[in-house]
Backbone as CSV, one residue per row, in Angstrom:
resi,resn,N_x,N_y,N_z,CA_x,CA_y,CA_z,C_x,C_y,C_z
1,MET,21.667,23.836,44.023,22.685,22.931,43.511,23.117,21.930,44.572
2,GLU,23.100,20.710,44.273,23.421,19.681,45.296,24.921,19.591,45.538
3,PRO,25.331,19.192,46.749,26.770,19.019,47.024,27.417,17.909,46.220
4,LEU,28.611,18.060,46.004,29.374,17.110,45.130,29.714,15.881,45.963
5,VAL,28.796,14.914,46.065,29.008,13.725,46.837,30.220,12.913,46.349
6,ALA,30.254,12.839,44.995,31.322,11.987,44.409,32.740,12.471,44.749
7,ALA,32.799,13.779,45.025,34.167,14.375,45.272,34.736,13.881,46.625
8,GLN,33.831,13.282,47.481,34.279,12.806,48.775,34.933,11.480,48.693
9,GLU,34.841,10.757,47.590,35.470,9.466,47.368,36.989,9.708,47.326
10,PRO,37.777,9.124,48.259,39.187,9.418,48.360,40.000,8.927,47.141
11,ARG,39.556,7.898,46.483,40.347,7.343,45.354,40.044,8.009,44.039
12,ARG,39.101,8.895,43.979,38.623,9.516,42.793,39.108,10.946,42.702
13,PRO,39.874,11.286,41.649,40.295,12.707,41.478,39.130,13.627,41.459
14,VAL,39.282,14.785,42.135,38.151,15.709,42.229,37.679,16.171,40.924
15,THR,38.604,16.343,39.912,38.212,16.827,38.610,37.317,15.831,37.903
16,HIS,37.598,14.461,38.111,36.752,13.488,37.534,35.370,13.488,38.188
17,ALA,35.335,13.688,39.476,34.078,13.737,40.175,33.222,14.883,39.688
18,ILE,33.869,16.071,39.489,33.128,17.229,38.992,32.568,16.961,37.634
19,THR,33.415,16.415,36.767,33.002,16.053,35.419,31.848,15.122,35.371
20,ALA,31.870,14.074,36.208,30.785,13.087,36.303,29.529,13.758,36.752
21,GLU,29.643,14.654,37.746,28.456,15.330,38.316,27.803,16.177,37.241
22,ILE,28.606,16.989,36.572,28.002,17.878,35.543,27.439,17.066,34.375
23,THR,28.147,15.993,34.004,27.629,15.096,32.969,26.252,14.536,33.339
24,GLY,26.076,14.180,34.623,24.773,13.729,35.114,23.738,14.807,35.014
25,TRP,24.078,16.036,35.256,23.145,17.132,35.071,22.611,17.171,33.630
26,ILE,23.537,16.988,32.728,23.208,17.096,31.279,22.391,15.904,30.784
27,THR,22.826,14.704,31.172,22.125,13.560,30.712,20.723,13.359,31.338
28,SER,20.565,13.942,32.532,19.256,13.854,33.206,18.272,14.920,32.665
29,GLY,18.838,15.861,31.865,17.948,16.940,31.363,17.871,18.143,32.259
30,ARG,18.580,18.155,33.363,18.571,19.295,34.230,19.145,20.510,33.523
31,PHE,20.148,20.298,32.703,20.646,21.362,31.807,20.530,20.820,30.376
32,LYS,19.832,21.565,29.534,19.578,21.139,28.207,20.484,21.872,27.161
33,PRO,20.539,21.312,25.939,21.369,22.002,24.917,20.991,23.486,24.780
34,GLY,22.010,24.337,24.819,21.784,25.777,24.752,21.789,26.454,26.131
35,ASP,21.552,25.742,27.203,21.601,26.306,28.539,23.042,26.597,28.969
36,HIS,23.204,27.626,29.792,24.472,27.937,30.359,24.590,27.227,31.725
37,LEU,25.758,26.669,31.955,26.109,26.140,33.256,26.402,27.309,34.194
38,PRO,26.359,27.074,35.531,26.740,28.140,36.438,28.190,28.590,36.143
39,SER,28.550,29.735,36.578,29.910,30.238,36.317,30.945,29.401,37.058
40,GLU,32.202,29.501,36.666,33.278,28.767,37.307,33.254,29.047,38.821
41,GLY,33.057,30.344,39.170,33.057,30.715,40.573,31.936,30.071,41.357
42,ASP,30.730,30.057,40.753,29.589,29.427,41.389,29.752,27.921,41.544
43,LEU,30.322,27.321,40.498,30.616,25.891,40.575,31.595,25.556,41.701
44,ALA,32.611,26.357,41.775,33.671,26.174,42.755,33.087,26.263,44.163
45,LYS,32.225,27.251,44.410,31.599,27.431,45.692,30.692,26.263,46.054
46,ALA,29.847,25.859,45.025,28.913,24.807,45.262,29.562,23.490,45.545
47,PHE,30.681,23.243,44.894,31.410,21.932,45.071,32.444,22.011,46.110
48,ASN,32.668,23.247,46.609,33.727,23.466,47.656,35.090,22.990,47.108
49,VAL,35.380,23.427,45.920,36.678,23.155,45.291,37.265,24.433,44.720
50,SER,38.469,24.322,44.186,39.097,25.561,43.620,38.618,25.786,42.210
51,LYS,38.751,26.995,41.742,38.392,27.334,40.380,39.296,26.525,39.352
52,PRO,40.542,26.322,39.539,41.320,25.534,38.625,40.767,24.132,38.475
53,SER,40.260,23.535,39.572,39.676,22.214,39.478,38.430,22.193,38.595
54,VAL,37.612,23.210,38.752,36.388,23.367,37.915,36.820,23.531,36.474
55,ARG,37.795,24.410,36.238,38.283,24.736,34.874,38.833,23.435,34.189
56,GLU,39.543,22.602,34.944,40.028,21.394,34.368,38.898,20.493,34.029
57,SER,37.897,20.366,34.834,36.722,19.520,34.580,35.995,19.999,33.314
58,LEU,35.857,21.323,33.179,35.172,21.843,32.036,35.923,21.565,30.750
59,LYS,37.243,21.499,30.855,38.074,21.122,29.689,37.733,19.731,29.208
60,HIS,37.569,18.812,30.185,37.201,17.429,29.834,35.859,17.410,29.136
61,LEU,34.912,18.184,29.563,33.583,18.254,28.998,33.657,18.833,27.584
62,VAL,34.510,19.788,27.400,34.710,20.370,26.047,35.312,19.289,25.149
63,ALA,36.253,18.557,25.653,36.915,17.539,24.824,35.964,16.485,24.307
64,ILE,34.997,16.110,25.126,34.024,15.123,24.691,32.791,15.722,23.976
65,GLY,32.834,16.992,23.777,31.774,17.655,23.053,30.505,17.962,23.832
66,ALA,30.558,17.873,25.149,29.356,18.053,25.977,29.073,19.503,26.206
67,VAL,30.061,20.326,26.256,29.856,21.779,26.433,30.792,22.549,25.504
68,GLU,30.502,23.884,25.283,31.439,24.690,24.617,31.606,25.937,25.437
69,ILE,32.784,26.544,25.297,33.112,27.696,26.095,33.506,28.871,25.200
70,SER,32.846,30.029,25.429,33.234,31.221,24.732,33.810,32.138,25.721
71,HIS,34.828,32.963,25.342,35.591,33.794,26.238,34.614,34.717,27.012
72,GLY,34.763,34.654,28.330,34.006,35.554,29.176,32.606,35.180,29.478
73,ARG,32.140,33.951,28.975,30.792,33.510,29.265,30.796,32.155,29.908
74,PRO,29.794,31.769,30.687,29.792,30.427,31.278,29.695,29.383,30.167
75,ALA,30.052,28.128,30.497,30.030,27.062,29.545,28.571,26.826,29.080
76,THR,28.404,26.533,27.814,27.059,26.278,27.248,26.976,24.822,26.881
77,VAL,25.856,24.178,27.263,25.600,22.775,26.956,25.368,22.600,25.474
78,ARG,25.992,21.596,24.963,25.841,21.247,23.519,24.951,19.980,23.373
79,ALA,24.282,19.878,22.247,23.575,18.625,21.986,24.658,17.558,21.820
80,MET,24.408,16.422,22.538,25.391,15.374,22.477,25.500,14.816,21.032
81,GLY,26.765,14.690,20.655,27.063,14.215,19.290,28.038,13.054,19.340
82,SER,28.203,12.387,18.216,29.007,11.205,18.236,30.373,11.464,17.478
83,GLN,30.705,12.690,17.239,31.869,13.028,16.402,33.160,12.394,16.897
84,PRO,33.387,12.440,18.229,34.690,11.771,18.684,34.775,10.316,18.256
85,LEU,33.620,9.531,18.358,33.601,8.170,17.935,33.751,8.010,16.462
86,VAL,33.055,8.926,15.702,33.160,8.908,14.246,34.579,9.014,13.795
87,THR,35.309,9.924,14.445,36.715,10.127,14.128,37.561,8.919,14.446
88,PHE,37.267,8.276,15.594,37.987,7.085,16.026,37.768,5.960,15.014
89,PHE,36.498,5.740,14.678,36.235,4.629,13.727,36.854,4.855,12.379
90,HIS,36.826,6.118,11.943,37.428,6.449,10.662,38.917,6.125,10.604
91,LEU,39.574,6.421,11.707,41.048,6.186,11.717,41.362,4.717,12.008
92,ALA,40.449,4.060,12.746,40.754,2.624,13.132,40.494,1.642,12.045
93,VAL,39.555,1.943,11.148,39.145,1.000,10.109,39.955,1.192,8.820
94,THR,40.700,0.200,8.461,41.362,0.234,7.162,41.211,-1.127,6.558
95,ASP,41.099,-1.175,5.242,40.916,-2.439,4.539,42.114,-3.395,4.737
96,GLU,43.250,-2.853,4.993,44.510,-3.612,5.072,44.815,-4.175,6.467
97,SER,43.975,-3.943,7.442,44.276,-4.375,8.830,43.078,-5.072,9.364
98,GLY,43.185,-5.434,10.681,42.067,-6.070,11.363,40.941,-5.089,11.642
99,GLY,41.110,-3.833,11.349,40.050,-2.854,11.664,38.743,-3.191,10.975
100,LEU,38.816,-3.639,9.734,37.602,-3.948,8.976,36.885,-5.125,9.694
101,ARG,37.601,-6.178,10.011,36.986,-7.342,10.688,36.418,-6.919,12.037
102,GLU,37.159,-6.106,12.829,36.698,-5.717,14.131,35.465,-4.852,14.045
103,ALA,35.357,-3.969,13.014,34.156,-3.116,12.853,32.945,-3.952,12.583
104,ILE,33.105,-5.012,11.761,31.957,-5.854,11.492,31.592,-6.699,12.692
105,GLU,32.544,-7.083,13.487,32.270,-7.796,14.723,31.496,-6.919,15.679
106,LEU,31.860,-5.615,15.747,31.142,-4.666,16.593,29.709,-4.523,16.089
107,ARG,29.522,-4.353,14.783,28.172,-4.233,14.223,27.365,-5.466,14.516
108,ARG,27.973,-6.668,14.388,27.274,-7.853,14.671,26.689,-7.886,16.055
109,GLY,27.542,-7.631,17.066,27.026,-7.636,18.441,25.943,-6.623,18.643
110,LEU,26.141,-5.394,18.130,25.152,-4.303,18.270,23.863,-4.668,17.615
111,GLU,23.906,-5.133,16.379,22.662,-5.355,15.604,21.943,-6.631,16.040
112,ILE,22.625,-7.637,16.518,21.856,-8.814,16.959,21.015,-8.435,18.141
113,GLN,21.627,-7.770,19.160,20.887,-7.334,20.355,19.795,-6.324,20.028
114,SER,20.101,-5.417,19.029,19.079,-4.436,18.648,17.898,-5.124,17.979
115,THR,18.191,-6.190,17.176,17.104,-6.880,16.501,16.192,-7.569,17.517
116,LEU,16.782,-8.123,18.544,15.964,-8.800,19.550,15.085,-7.788,20.308
117,LEU,15.675,-6.672,20.622,14.887,-5.612,21.326,13.845,-5.040,20.398
118,ALA,14.168,-4.877,19.118,13.210,-4.253,18.184,11.975,-5.139,18.003
119,THR,12.100,-6.428,18.113,10.927,-7.283,17.960,9.932,-6.999,19.112
120,GLU,10.388,-6.494,20.229,9.547,-6.194,21.377,9.124,-4.715,21.400
121,ARG,9.999,-3.829,20.953,9.810,-2.385,21.162,9.369,-1.588,19.927
122,ARG,9.500,-2.193,18.735,9.238,-1.406,17.507,7.842,-0.875,17.506
123,THR,7.765,0.390,17.025,6.496,1.092,16.885,5.958,1.001,15.478
124,GLU,4.776,1.499,15.251,4.240,1.583,13.927,5.111,2.493,13.019
125,ASP,5.631,3.553,13.610,6.468,4.438,12.808,7.765,3.710,12.416
126,ASP,8.337,2.939,13.376,9.592,2.167,13.014,9.289,1.228,11.870
127,ILE,8.199,0.473,11.952,7.829,-0.470,10.845,7.649,0.271,9.557
128,ALA,6.957,1.373,9.617,6.734,2.177,8.394,8.063,2.552,7.737
129,GLU,8.990,3.102,8.603,10.269,3.531,8.067,11.105,2.365,7.484
130,MET,11.151,1.274,8.221,11.867,0.104,7.763,11.236,-0.416,6.443
131,GLY,9.903,-0.402,6.391,9.242,-0.852,5.190,9.545,0.003,3.962
132,ARG,9.597,1.311,4.219,10.004,2.253,3.153,11.386,1.929,2.663
133,LEU,12.348,1.657,3.567,13.693,1.358,3.148,13.854,-0.007,2.496
134,ILE,13.018,-0.961,2.898,13.010,-2.267,2.225,12.573,-2.075,0.804
135,ALA,11.560,-1.275,0.559,11.086,-0.978,-0.802,12.220,-0.329,-1.639
136,LEU,12.993,0.553,-0.948,14.062,1.205,-1.653,15.190,0.208,-1.981
137,LEU,15.433,-0.682,-1.052,16.497,-1.735,-1.295,16.051,-2.610,-2.454
138,ASP,14.826,-2.946,-2.502,14.302,-3.756,-3.602,14.459,-3.083,-4.975
139,LYS,14.165,-1.785,-4.935,14.221,-1.015,-6.180,15.710,-0.882,-6.638
140,HIS,16.649,-0.762,-5.709,18.026,-0.499,-6.111,18.986,-1.658,-5.820
141,LYS,18.459,-2.870,-5.665,19.259,-4.039,-5.304,20.398,-4.333,-6.276
142,SER,20.188,-3.967,-7.514,21.260,-4.227,-8.545,22.080,-2.981,-8.865
143,GLU,21.787,-1.858,-8.191,22.531,-0.643,-8.452,23.360,-0.347,-7.215
144,ARG,24.620,-0.705,-7.247,25.472,-0.649,-6.034,25.595,0.717,-5.425
145,ASP,25.704,1.742,-6.242,25.884,3.090,-5.681,24.634,3.540,-4.912
146,LEU,23.452,3.073,-5.339,22.224,3.450,-4.693,21.864,2.424,-3.560
147,TRP,22.309,1.195,-3.684,22.051,0.230,-2.651,22.756,0.622,-1.330
148,VAL,23.988,1.088,-1.395,24.788,1.336,-0.196,24.103,2.300,0.740
149,PRO,23.664,3.568,0.300,23.034,4.444,1.281,21.727,3.933,1.807
150,ALA,20.961,3.216,0.967,19.675,2.641,1.424,19.965,1.550,2.433
151,HIS,21.018,0.780,2.186,21.394,-0.377,3.107,21.793,0.237,4.449
152,VAL,22.612,1.256,4.450,23.027,1.881,5.729,21.832,2.402,6.490
153,ALA,20.947,3.111,5.737,19.780,3.639,6.387,18.857,2.568,6.988
154,PHE,18.756,1.444,6.327,17.934,0.308,6.874,18.516,-0.152,8.186
155,HIS,19.845,-0.344,8.220,20.445,-0.853,9.469,20.369,0.226,10.608
156,VAL,20.477,1.461,10.218,20.283,2.502,11.244,18.849,2.449,11.801
157,ALA,17.872,2.297,10.910,16.502,2.211,11.344,16.275,1.005,12.228
158,LEU,16.925,-0.056,11.889,16.790,-1.314,12.724,17.246,-1.041,14.190
159,VAL,18.433,-0.412,14.338,18.925,-0.131,15.628,18.032,0.885,16.408
160,LYS,17.571,1.880,15.689,16.676,2.824,16.323,15.381,2.194,16.810
161,ALA,14.955,1.129,16.157,13.682,0.408,16.517,13.876,-0.252,17.870
162,ALA,15.163,-0.428,18.335,15.359,-1.032,19.638,15.075,-0.065,20.779
163,HIS,15.061,1.245,20.475,14.753,2.259,21.432,15.641,2.197,22.659
164,ASN,16.957,2.098,22.313,18.000,2.201,23.362,18.901,3.381,22.975
165,ARG,18.941,4.432,23.803,19.666,5.609,23.417,21.166,5.356,23.154
166,PHE,21.791,4.467,23.912,23.214,4.192,23.746,23.452,3.442,22.472
167,TYR,22.567,2.527,22.079,22.704,1.805,20.827,22.634,2.820,19.682
168,THR,21.607,3.656,19.796,21.382,4.664,18.663,22.580,5.556,18.544
169,PHE,23.147,6.016,19.674,24.308,6.860,19.630,25.512,6.150,18.915
170,LEU,25.707,4.884,19.311,26.795,4.138,18.745,26.602,3.929,17.270
171,GLN,25.345,3.598,16.897,25.040,3.367,15.440,25.259,4.618,14.619
172,ASP,24.893,5.827,15.196,25.128,7.085,14.508,26.613,7.237,14.251
173,ALA,27.434,6.916,15.236,28.874,7.054,15.070,29.417,6.120,14.026
174,LEU,28.748,4.931,13.902,29.227,3.896,12.979,28.798,4.097,11.505
175,GLN,27.920,5.077,11.240,27.329,5.146,9.901,28.371,5.260,8.802
176,GLU,29.359,6.133,8.985,30.396,6.240,7.952,31.149,4.994,7.791
177,THR,31.450,4.363,8.916,32.236,3.091,8.854,31.427,2.011,8.170
178,ILE,30.060,1.944,8.447,29.246,0.938,7.827,29.240,1.162,6.305
179,GLU,29.191,2.367,5.892,29.233,2.638,4.426,30.574,2.206,3.795
180,ARG,31.641,2.481,4.520,32.986,2.043,4.014,33.039,0.552,3.883
181,THR,32.588,-0.151,4.935,32.681,-1.585,4.941,31.719,-2.179,3.873
182,ASN,30.584,-1.582,3.651,29.690,-2.009,2.598,30.353,-1.966,1.254
183,ARG,30.972,-0.841,1.013,31.553,-0.650,-0.353,32.685,-1.634,-0.535
184,HIS,33.451,-1.863,0.516,34.520,-2.847,0.454,34.024,-4.219,0.110
185,LEU,32.976,-4.637,0.883,32.388,-5.952,0.679,31.702,-6.127,-0.683
186,LEU,31.089,-5.104,-1.152,30.510,-5.170,-2.490,31.557,-5.320,-3.602
187,ALA,32.654,-4.559,-3.422,33.725,-4.718,-4.376,34.365,-6.079,-4.389
188,ALA,34.252,-6.793,-3.292,34.785,-8.123,-3.158,33.886,-9.186,-3.770
189,GLN,32.727,-8.756,-4.295,31.720,-9.719,-4.803,31.379,-9.361,-6.279
190,PRO,32.275,-9.669,-7.206,31.945,-9.353,-8.604,30.728,-10.063,-9.142
191,ARG,30.450,-11.292,-8.553,29.268,-12.017,-8.968,28.199,-12.047,-7.915
192,ARG,28.059,-10.992,-7.187,27.046,-10.897,-6.064,25.635,-11.168,-6.631
193,ASP,24.925,-11.958,-5.890,23.484,-12.196,-6.230,22.651,-11.206,-5.472
194,ALA,22.183,-10.195,-6.200,21.427,-9.086,-5.556,20.152,-9.530,-4.947
195,ASP,19.478,-10.522,-5.568,18.171,-11.022,-5.071,18.437,-11.720,-3.680
196,VAL,19.469,-12.470,-3.595,19.717,-13.170,-2.296,20.010,-12.165,-1.201
197,ALA,20.848,-11.151,-1.543,21.129,-10.063,-0.549,19.883,-9.353,-0.105
198,PHE,19.025,-9.043,-1.072,17.768,-8.360,-0.688,16.889,-9.263,0.176
199,ARG,16.801,-10.529,-0.155,15.952,-11.452,0.558,16.359,-11.548,2.025
200,ARG,17.666,-11.491,2.305,18.062,-11.516,3.749,17.525,-10.378,4.491
201,HIS,17.562,-9.190,3.875,17.035,-8.023,4.580,15.464,-8.061,4.661
202,LEU,14.833,-8.547,3.632,13.368,-8.724,3.709,12.996,-9.669,4.798
203,ASP,13.702,-10.812,4.931,13.374,-11.783,5.966,13.580,-11.143,7.369
204,LEU,14.651,-10.334,7.494,14.908,-9.668,8.763,13.754,-8.677,9.102
205,PHE,13.359,-7.895,8.135,12.273,-6.977,8.360,10.982,-7.662,8.696
206,ASP,10.652,-8.731,7.963,9.417,-9.478,8.297,9.432,-10.056,9.682
207,ALA,10.629,-10.558,10.082,10.746,-11.136,11.399,10.562,-10.100,12.539
208,ILE,11.179,-8.887,12.372,10.959,-7.851,13.338,9.495,-7.400,13.343
209,LYS,8.909,-7.221,12.195,7.495,-6.860,12.069,6.593,-7.840,12.769
210,SER,6.910,-9.157,12.655,6.106,-10.154,13.257,6.171,-10.207,14.780
211,GLY,7.311,-9.706,15.291,7.496,-9.763,16.733,7.986,-11.105,17.215
212,ASP,8.382,-11.941,16.330,8.888,-13.260,16.688,10.388,-13.243,16.916
213,THR,10.790,-13.289,18.203,12.157,-13.107,18.569,13.067,-14.201,18.017
214,GLY,12.615,-15.459,18.100,13.430,-16.570,17.555,13.640,-16.448,16.056
215,ARG,12.633,-16.084,15.339,12.733,-15.862,13.883,13.702,-14.694,13.593
216,ALA,13.541,-13.638,14.419,14.433,-12.449,14.150,15.859,-12.810,14.414
217,ARG,16.166,-13.573,15.490,17.528,-13.954,15.826,18.136,-14.756,14.630
218,THR,17.327,-15.699,14.159,17.828,-16.491,12.991,18.148,-15.634,11.817
219,ALA,17.235,-14.675,11.536,17.440,-13.809,10.342,18.658,-12.925,10.457
220,ILE,18.915,-12.327,11.635,20.075,-11.429,11.790,21.369,-12.247,11.778
221,GLU,21.326,-13.454,12.431,22.542,-14.288,12.455,22.823,-14.821,11.042
222,THR,21.838,-15.151,10.288,22.020,-15.590,8.914,22.630,-14.464,8.074
223,HIS,22.181,-13.269,8.322,22.723,-12.143,7.573,24.209,-11.962,7.825
224,PHE,24.604,-11.987,9.081,26.037,-11.775,9.401,26.912,-12.968,9.072
225,GLU,26.328,-14.122,9.052,27.083,-15.315,8.572,27.457,-15.126,7.126
226,ALA,26.521,-14.590,6.313,26.835,-14.300,4.891,27.901,-13.198,4.798
227,VAL,27.802,-12.198,5.635,28.836,-11.128,5.624,30.161,-11.696,5.960
228,ASP,30.215,-12.654,6.957,31.500,-13.222,7.402,32.141,-14.018,6.226
229,VAL,31.339,-14.672,5.467,31.889,-15.451,4.330,32.649,-14.505,3.381
230,VAL,31.954,-13.418,2.995,32.544,-12.471,2.080,33.767,-11.781,2.706
231,LEU,33.683,-11.474,3.959,34.807,-10.856,4.660,36.048,-11.695,4.693
232,LYS,35.881,-12.983,4.994,36.998,-13.922,5.081,37.659,-14.131,3.678
233,SER,36.801,-14.187,2.696,37.280,-14.323,1.333,38.064,-13.064,0.887
234,SER,37.472,-11.896,1.307,38.165,-10.608,0.984,39.488,-10.478,1.595
235,LEU,39.587,-10.814,2.935,40.801,-10.652,3.687,41.891,-11.653,3.222
236,SER,41.472,-12.877,2.923,42.403,-13.873,2.462,42.937,-13.526,1.139
237,GLY,42.106,-12.921,0.283,42.549,-12.472,-1.078,43.496,-11.324,-0.947
238,ALA,43.244,-10.408,-0.032,44.147,-9.256,0.175,45.502,-9.698,0.664
239,SER,45.514,-10.636,1.605,46.796,-11.103,2.154,47.589,-11.886,1.148
240,ALA,46.878,-12.574,0.260,47.581,-13.329,-0.805,48.153,-12.364,-1.806
């Protein structure tokens, strides 16, 4: 076990340094889901700190879902999940506040960059999955209850095609929020043109498949411009 270099930084609380060090072990794969971390005593000796400092650091890791602790056993590494963010987005997004607008702004930034990366990094499996979902969107474009889950799945697949772990993690956390915003925006369009909505997604898929970054940027920006129009109309109607 390496010495805790970060703990030597005078402006950094030792518990934060221990948390960062152990988090690094997990993200690097040194300790995998299901593995036990060293005992509190062993960690305290290795880092030359007190057991209470180690215990406090482990509490931080439990709070973010990185480890779990059973009485009398060393901390166990958990598979990283997005539940804390899921909970945050669920509480933050409401149709009556700026949360809806901010969630879509977040999606816009995430998905534009993901689209650009996907044109360079997408694999044959990514294209096959997105193609399957495009066919599903075409099939259900006029059936709102079936369109929404297929639409969410398509945008999830788009972000995954960027092959950026952090983007994928964030998109996983946003899935429930994306579904909520989708249903809200659909409800705000009593005369929605299903063919036009589908065509935007088909154009986006074709652009990513072609590997043409400029075309892909235009397609994703056009998509969110259309979303913005509906959102502004929806929010102005709600305030009225």
